[in-house]
C-alpha positions as CSV (number, residue, x, y, z in Angstrom):
1,M,-38.2,7.6,-46.4
2,K,-39.1,5.8,-43.2
3,N,-40.1,8.1,-40.3
4,K,-37.6,8.2,-37.4
5,V,-38.9,6.4,-34.3
6,T,-38.9,8.6,-31.2
7,L,-39.4,8.1,-27.5
8,Q,-42.9,9.4,-27.8
9,H,-43.8,6.6,-30.3
10,I,-42.6,4.0,-27.7
11,A,-44.5,5.9,-25.0
12,D,-47.7,5.9,-26.9
13,R,-47.5,2.2,-27.7
14,L,-47.0,1.3,-24.1
15,H,-49.2,3.9,-22.6
16,L,-46.5,5.3,-20.5
17,S,-44.9,8.7,-20.1
18,R,-42.1,9.8,-22.4
19,T,-40.0,10.5,-19.2
20,T,-40.5,6.9,-18.1
21,I,-39.3,5.6,-21.4
22,S,-36.3,8.0,-21.4
23,L,-35.3,6.9,-17.9
24,A,-35.6,3.2,-18.8
25,V,-33.5,3.6,-21.9
26,R,-30.8,5.2,-19.8
27,D,-31.1,2.3,-17.2
28,H,-32.2,4.7,-14.3
29,P,-32.7,2.8,-11.0
30,R,-36.1,4.5,-10.6
31,I,-37.6,2.2,-13.3
32,S,-38.3,-1.4,-12.3
33,K,-36.6,-4.3,-14.2
34,A,-39.9,-5.6,-15.5
35,T,-40.8,-2.3,-17.0
36,K,-37.3,-1.8,-18.4
37,D,-37.4,-5.2,-20.0
38,K,-40.8,-4.4,-21.6
39,I,-39.5,-1.1,-22.9
40,R,-36.2,-2.4,-24.3
41,A,-38.0,-5.2,-26.1
42,L,-40.2,-2.6,-27.9
43,V,-37.2,-0.4,-28.5
44,R,-35.5,-3.1,-30.4
45,K,-38.6,-4.1,-32.4
46,M,-39.3,-0.6,-33.5
47,G,-35.6,0.2,-34.2
48,Y,-35.4,3.3,-32.0
49,E,-32.0,5.0,-32.2
50,P,-31.3,8.0,-29.7
51,D,-30.8,11.5,-31.2
52,L,-27.4,12.4,-29.6
53,V,-27.6,16.1,-30.7
54,A,-31.2,16.5,-29.3
55,R,-30.2,14.9,-26.1
56,S,-27.2,17.3,-25.7
57,L,-29.3,20.3,-26.3
58,A,-32.0,19.1,-23.9
59,T,-29.6,18.1,-21.1
60,G,-26.8,20.7,-21.6
61,R,-24.3,17.7,-21.7
62,S,-22.8,16.0,-24.6
63,S,-22.7,12.2,-24.8
64,L,-19.8,12.4,-27.2
65,I,-16.1,11.9,-26.3
66,G,-13.2,12.5,-28.7
67,V,-10.3,10.1,-29.2
68,V,-7.2,11.1,-31.2
69,V,-4.4,8.5,-31.8
70,P,-1.4,8.6,-34.0
71,D,-2.6,5.8,-36.2
72,S,-5.7,3.7,-35.6
73,T,-4.4,0.8,-37.9
74,N,-1.4,0.3,-35.5
75,A,-2.1,-3.0,-33.6
76,Y,-1.4,-1.3,-30.3
77,Y,-3.8,1.6,-30.8
78,S,-6.5,-0.8,-32.4
79,E,-6.6,-2.7,-29.1
80,V,-6.6,0.5,-27.0
81,I,-9.5,1.8,-29.1
82,R,-11.5,-1.4,-28.5
83,G,-11.1,-0.8,-24.7
84,I,-12.2,2.8,-25.1
85,E,-15.3,1.9,-27.1
86,A,-16.3,-0.9,-24.7
87,A,-16.0,1.4,-21.6
88,A,-17.5,4.4,-23.4
89,N,-20.6,2.2,-24.4
90,S,-21.1,1.2,-20.8
91,A,-20.9,4.7,-19.6
92,G,-23.3,6.0,-22.2
93,Y,-20.9,7.8,-24.4
94,S,-20.3,7.5,-28.2
95,V,-16.8,8.0,-29.6
96,V,-15.5,10.3,-32.2
97,L,-12.3,9.0,-33.6
98,A,-9.5,10.9,-35.4
99,N,-5.9,10.1,-36.5
100,G,-3.2,12.5,-35.6
101,S,-0.6,11.1,-38.0
102,Y,2.3,11.7,-35.5
103,D,1.9,15.4,-35.9
104,L,1.2,17.9,-33.0
105,R,-0.3,20.4,-35.3
106,I,-2.7,17.9,-36.9
107,E,-3.6,16.6,-33.4
108,A,-4.4,20.1,-32.2
109,A,-6.5,20.8,-35.2
110,R,-8.5,17.6,-34.7
111,M,-9.0,18.2,-31.1
112,S,-10.2,21.8,-31.7
113,D,-12.7,20.5,-34.2
114,M,-14.0,18.1,-31.6
115,I,-14.3,20.8,-29.0
116,R,-16.3,22.9,-31.5
117,I,-18.9,20.2,-32.2
118,G,-19.3,19.8,-28.4
119,V,-17.6,16.7,-27.2
120,A,-17.7,16.3,-23.4
121,G,-14.0,15.4,-23.2
122,I,-11.0,14.0,-25.2
123,I,-8.5,11.1,-24.9
124,A,-5.5,11.5,-26.9
125,A,-1.9,10.3,-27.5
126,P,-0.2,13.4,-28.8
127,A,3.2,13.3,-30.6
128,F,5.2,14.6,-27.6
129,T,8.8,13.8,-28.0
130,S,9.8,14.8,-24.6
131,E,8.7,14.0,-21.0
132,K,8.8,17.7,-20.4
133,P,7.3,19.2,-23.7
134,R,6.8,22.9,-24.3
135,L,3.1,23.4,-23.8
136,D,2.2,26.4,-25.9
137,G,-0.6,27.5,-28.1
138,F,-3.4,25.0,-28.2
139,W,-1.9,22.7,-25.5
140,S,-1.4,25.6,-23.1
141,E,-5.0,26.7,-23.6
142,L,-6.3,23.2,-23.1
143,R,-4.5,23.0,-19.7
144,R,-5.5,26.6,-18.6
145,N,-9.2,26.0,-19.5
146,K,-9.1,22.6,-17.6
147,F,-11.1,20.9,-20.4
148,P,-11.7,17.3,-19.5
149,F,-8.7,15.6,-21.1
150,V,-6.7,12.3,-20.6
151,L,-3.3,11.7,-21.9
152,L,-3.0,8.2,-23.4
153,N,0.2,6.2,-23.4
154,R,2.3,9.1,-22.4
155,Q,4.1,9.8,-19.2
156,L,5.0,13.5,-18.7
157,K,7.1,14.7,-15.8
158,P,5.7,16.6,-14.0
159,T,2.2,15.3,-14.4
160,V,0.5,18.3,-16.2
161,F,-2.5,16.2,-17.6
162,T,-4.1,13.2,-16.2
163,Q,-2.4,10.3,-17.9
164,V,-2.7,6.6,-18.1
165,S,0.1,4.3,-19.5
166,A,1.6,0.9,-19.1
167,D,4.6,0.6,-16.6
168,N,7.3,0.8,-19.3
169,I,10.1,0.8,-16.8
170,S,9.1,-2.4,-15.1
171,G,8.4,-4.1,-18.4
172,M,11.8,-3.2,-19.8
173,R,13.6,-4.4,-16.6
174,M,11.7,-7.7,-16.8
175,A,12.9,-8.1,-20.4
176,V,16.5,-7.3,-19.8
177,D,16.6,-9.4,-16.7
178,A,15.3,-12.4,-18.7
179,L,18.0,-11.7,-21.4
180,A,20.8,-11.5,-18.7
181,F,19.6,-14.7,-17.0
182,L,20.0,-16.5,-20.3
183,R,23.6,-15.2,-20.5
184,H,23.1,-12.8,-23.3
185,R,25.5,-9.9,-23.3
186,R,25.7,-8.8,-27.0
187,V,22.1,-7.5,-27.4
188,A,20.8,-5.3,-30.2
189,Y,18.0,-2.9,-29.7
190,L,15.6,-1.5,-32.4
191,Y,14.1,1.8,-31.4
192,G,11.4,4.0,-32.9
193,K,12.6,6.6,-35.4
194,R,9.6,8.9,-34.6
195,A,11.0,9.1,-30.9
196,M,7.6,9.6,-29.2
197,V,7.8,9.6,-25.4
198,P,7.2,5.8,-25.0
199,A,9.9,5.0,-27.6
200,R,12.4,7.4,-25.8
201,Q,11.5,6.0,-22.5
202,R,12.0,2.4,-23.5
203,L,15.4,3.1,-25.1
204,E,16.6,5.0,-22.1
205,V,15.5,2.3,-19.7
206,F,17.0,-0.5,-21.9
207,R,20.3,1.4,-21.9
208,R,20.2,1.8,-18.0
209,F,19.5,-1.9,-17.3
210,S,21.8,-3.2,-20.0
211,K,24.7,-1.4,-18.3
212,M,23.7,-2.9,-14.9
213,H,23.9,-6.4,-16.5
214,R,27.2,-5.5,-18.2
215,F,25.8,-5.9,-21.7
216,E,28.3,-4.8,-24.4
217,Q,28.0,-1.1,-24.8
218,D,28.4,-0.9,-28.7
219,E,26.4,2.0,-30.3
220,Q,26.3,-0.1,-33.5
221,L,23.9,-2.4,-31.7
222,V,21.3,0.3,-31.4
223,E,19.3,0.7,-34.7
224,A,16.6,3.2,-35.6
225,C,13.5,1.6,-36.9
226,D,10.3,2.6,-38.6
227,I,6.9,1.4,-37.1
228,G,5.6,-2.1,-38.0
229,P,6.9,-5.3,-39.3
230,R,8.4,-3.9,-42.4
231,G,10.4,-1.4,-40.2
232,G,11.7,-4.2,-38.1
233,Y,12.6,-6.3,-41.2
234,E,14.5,-3.4,-42.8
235,A,16.3,-2.4,-39.5
236,C,17.4,-5.9,-38.9
237,K,18.8,-6.0,-42.4
238,R,20.8,-2.9,-41.9
239,L,22.0,-4.3,-38.5
240,W,23.1,-7.6,-40.1
241,A,25.0,-5.8,-42.9
242,K,27.0,-3.5,-40.6
243,L,27.9,-5.8,-37.7
244,R,30.9,-8.1,-38.0
245,I,30.1,-9.7,-34.7
246,K,26.5,-10.5,-34.7
247,P,24.3,-10.1,-31.5
248,T,23.1,-13.2,-29.6
249,A,19.7,-11.5,-29.0
250,I,17.6,-8.7,-30.6
251,M,15.0,-6.7,-28.8
252,A,12.5,-4.4,-30.6
253,L,10.5,-1.3,-29.5
254,S,7.2,-3.3,-30.0
255,D,5.9,-6.6,-31.3
256,G,5.2,-5.4,-34.7
257,E,8.9,-4.7,-35.4
258,A,9.9,-7.9,-33.7
259,I,7.8,-9.8,-36.1
260,G,9.6,-8.2,-38.9
261,V,12.9,-9.2,-37.3
262,L,11.7,-12.9,-37.1
263,R,10.9,-12.7,-40.8
264,F,14.3,-11.5,-41.7
265,L,16.1,-14.1,-39.6
266,K,14.1,-16.8,-41.2
267,E,14.9,-15.7,-44.7
268,K,18.7,-15.6,-43.8
269,G,18.4,-19.2,-42.4
270,I,19.3,-18.1,-38.9
271,Q,17.7,-20.2,-36.3
272,V,15.6,-18.6,-33.6
273,P,16.3,-19.0,-30.6
274,H,19.3,-21.3,-31.1
275,E,21.5,-18.7,-32.9
276,V,19.7,-15.5,-32.1
277,S,17.0,-14.8,-29.5
278,V,14.2,-12.2,-30.2
279,M,12.1,-10.2,-27.7
280,G,9.3,-7.9,-28.4
281,F,7.2,-5.5,-26.2
282,D,3.4,-4.8,-25.9
283,G,2.0,-8.3,-26.4
284,F,0.0,-8.2,-29.7
285,D,-2.3,-11.2,-30.1
286,Q,-0.5,-12.4,-33.2
287,S,2.7,-12.6,-31.3
288,A,1.7,-15.9,-29.7
289,F,0.9,-17.3,-33.2
290,T,4.0,-16.5,-35.3
291,E,5.9,-19.6,-36.6
292,T,8.3,-19.2,-33.8
293,S,6.1,-17.7,-31.0
294,L,7.4,-14.3,-29.7
295,S,8.6,-13.6,-26.3
296,T,7.3,-10.3,-25.3
297,V,6.3,-7.9,-22.5
298,V,2.5,-7.9,-22.3
299,T,1.0,-4.5,-21.8
300,P,-2.7,-4.1,-20.9
301,M,-3.8,-2.3,-24.0
302,H,-7.5,-2.9,-23.6
303,E,-7.3,-1.9,-19.9
304,I,-5.4,1.3,-20.8
305,G,-8.3,2.3,-23.0
306,K,-10.9,1.4,-20.4
307,R,-9.1,3.3,-17.6
308,A,-8.7,6.3,-19.8
309,V,-12.6,6.5,-20.3
310,E,-13.0,6.0,-16.5
311,L,-10.7,8.9,-15.7
312,L,-12.3,11.0,-18.4
313,H,-15.8,10.4,-17.1
314,A,-14.8,11.4,-13.6
315,A,-13.4,14.6,-14.9
316,I,-16.6,15.3,-16.9
317,Q,-18.8,14.5,-13.9
318,S,-16.9,16.2,-11.2
319,G,-14.4,18.5,-12.8
320,P,-10.8,17.7,-13.7
321,G,-9.2,18.3,-10.2
322,S,-5.5,17.7,-9.8
323,P,-3.9,15.7,-12.8
324,K,-2.9,12.2,-11.8
325,T,-0.7,9.5,-13.3
326,V,-2.1,6.0,-13.6
327,L,0.6,3.2,-14.3
328,L,-0.8,-0.2,-15.2
329,P,1.3,-3.4,-14.5
330,V,2.8,-5.5,-17.3
331,K,3.9,-9.1,-17.5
332,L,6.6,-11.1,-19.1
333,A,5.6,-13.8,-21.7
334,L,8.4,-16.2,-22.3
335,R,7.8,-18.1,-25.5
336,E,9.8,-20.0,-28.2
337,S,11.9,-17.0,-29.5
338,L,14.0,-16.7,-26.3
339,G,16.7,-19.2,-25.4
340,P,20.2,-19.1,-23.9
341,A,23.1,-17.4,-25.6
342,L,25.0,-19.5,-28.0
343,Y,28.2,-18.1,-26.7
344,Q,29.4,-15.6,-24.1
345,S,31.1,-12.6,-25.6
């Protein structure tokens, strides 16, 4: 078995102190660029890898952060995780990732495990179904102990944890305004069956703004939907079977479900957008490349992950302080799936 390369091996080869090598590896300003370049070249050549556990024991500070998301295969969270990893790497952290499976008990267990192994802080998107959840057990203890923690893609009211999210209210208003401008009044909406906070918030805001624009208030136009393209496909199928008067537009909770809607309509021979327009939310990369490109509200998923790390790093370095809410702006992407209503109801 090959012996592990240590900082001392690097120091001996370059006739420098182990402290100098350690500072250079951590990009400390005390070390000149020329010395850093020389050390980094040898680090790469010798295949040095830092011992995170040893570093934590020596400094009393872990370089690990925990991340818990409902489903890391979901396109939304995949992009958020990429943002987290990029920012964590720049800040000198490594990421421990776990899936919470949309279950508060599982999420609490995963986070407890992370705290036991000594992570410096945690970023998580818990399965809260209310903006004012009952924080008991683990969640109450987490808050009381002021452990460094950032809430991801959740907006609680009042702000009990530092939280970062896209501005769902502005995004939904942009989408509904665009549909109204194109004279859509009979608009169907597919909402998330799991009813997490973002899904509830988007449905509530859709209802509010659709009333302002005098959309038809028919409860049959609102259909529960499983997450992902298959969920959107099946929900649209149910919608089509039960509605005698079809909608002129369909909006979905997220792009994944909207892509399923596009597939169902294509199979039925329904032209998009000439007969029915389709609108998504979140702005997945593949949405611009569907056969009929999907109109959507683009949320800054990568930036959300990055900002979560920045907020967590500040809490680790200086203490949590007062919890804060960071809302990141969204933008409307109008593409081929959106057109004027075929008729006015």
